[in-house]
C-alpha positions in Angstrom: 33.1 24.7 243.7 32.4 28.0 245.1 31.1 28.2 248.6 28.0 30.2 249.2 28.9 33.1 251.6 27.4 36.4 252.9 29.4 39.3 253.6 29.6 40.5 257.1 31.3 43.4 258.9 34.3 42.3 260.8 33.0 43.9 263.9 30.2 41.3 264.0 32.7 38.6 264.7 32.4 39.3 268.4 28.7 38.5 268.4 29.6 35.0 267.0 32.2 34.6 269.6 29.7 35.5 272.4 27.3 32.9 271.0 30.1 30.3 270.9 31.0 31.2 274.6 27.5 30.7 275.6 27.2 27.4 273.9 30.6 26.3 275.2 29.6 27.1 278.9 26.3 25.4 278.5 28.0 22.3 276.8 30.4 21.8 279.9 27.4 22.1 282.2 25.3 19.6 280.2 28.3 17.2 280.0 28.7 17.5 283.9 25.0 16.7 284.3 25.4 13.6 282.2 23.1 15.1 279.6 25.1 13.9 276.7 22.7 14.6 274.0 22.3 18.3 274.9 26.3 18.5 275.3 26.5 17.1 271.7 24.1 19.7 270.3 25.7 22.5 272.3 29.2 21.3 271.0 28.0 21.5 267.3 26.6 25.0 267.9 29.6 26.1 269.7 32.0 24.9 266.9 29.9 26.4 264.2 29.6 29.8 266.0 33.4 29.8 266.6 34.0 29.0 263.0 31.5 31.7 261.9 33.3 34.3 264.2 36.9 33.4 262.7 35.6 33.6 259.2 33.8 37.0 259.7 36.9 38.3 261.6 39.5 37.1 259.1 37.7 37.0 255.8 34.8 39.3 256.2 32.3 36.5 255.2 30.4 33.6 256.8 29.1 30.5 255.0 25.4 30.3 254.0 25.9 27.1 252.2 23.5 24.1 252.6 26.5 21.9 253.0 27.7 22.1 256.7 31.2 21.0 255.7 31.7 24.2 253.6 32.5 26.2 256.7 35.4 23.7 257.2 36.9 24.8 253.9 36.5 28.5 254.7 38.4 28.0 258.2 41.1 26.0 256.3 41.6 29.0 253.9 42.4 31.4 256.8 46.0 32.5 256.5 47.2 30.9 259.8 49.5 27.9 260.2 47.0 26.1 262.4 44.1 26.8 260.3 44.2 23.4 258.4 44.6 21.2 261.5 41.7 23.2 263.3 39.5 22.8 260.1 40.1 19.0 260.3 38.9 19.1 264.0 35.8 21.2 263.0 35.1 18.5 260.1 35.2 15.8 262.8 32.7 17.7 265.0 30.2 18.5 262.2 30.6 14.9 261.1 28.8 13.9 264.1 25.8 16.1 263.3 23.6 13.3 262.2 24.1 11.2 265.1 23.7 14.3 267.4 20.4 15.6 265.9 18.7 12.8 263.8 19.6 9.3 265.0 17.4 7.6 267.5 20.0 6.4 269.8 21.6 8.6 272.6 25.1 9.9 272.5 27.4 7.6 274.6 29.6 8.9 277.4 32.8 8.2 275.1 31.2 10.1 272.1 30.2 13.0 274.3 33.7 13.0 275.9 35.3 13.2 272.4 32.8 16.0 271.2 33.4 18.0 274.3 37.3 17.8 274.1 37.5 18.3 270.4 35.0 21.3 270.5 36.7 22.8 273.6 40.1 22.7 271.8 38.6 24.4 268.7 36.8 27.0 270.8 40.1 27.8 272.7 42.0 28.1 269.5 39.4 30.5 268.2 39.4 32.5 271.5 43.1 32.8 271.3 42.7 34.4 268.0 39.9 36.6 269.2 41.8 38.8 271.6 42.3 41.6 269.0 38.5 42.0 268.8 38.0 42.2 272.6 37.6 38.5 273.6 39.7 37.2 276.3 
């Protein structure tokens, strides 16, 4: 199966990283305020923007697929030793999308903690790779 993508200039990666950074900061604040549903939504957005940035920077494309999990395959295909493990973490975050955005019940403290921790690790991994494009 071919993943639907769109070409992007590698320089656009910084824009996706900046979005990820904004969402990461807001996620931390929302979690600290015990606003777990917002923290979950922001975690999802942070992870996706981080993944988009990596794919744009390393592959010159980003996913435009209707299947949210396709971005995980793009991340896994980046030629870095940690890419497959990080794609697994991304898959866990995206796998919570239904709970985060569509289920009636609120996200629990434990679920929010797990999302914030997993997303922060993914974001930090992405940021470590972003240094060549001006992200500290």
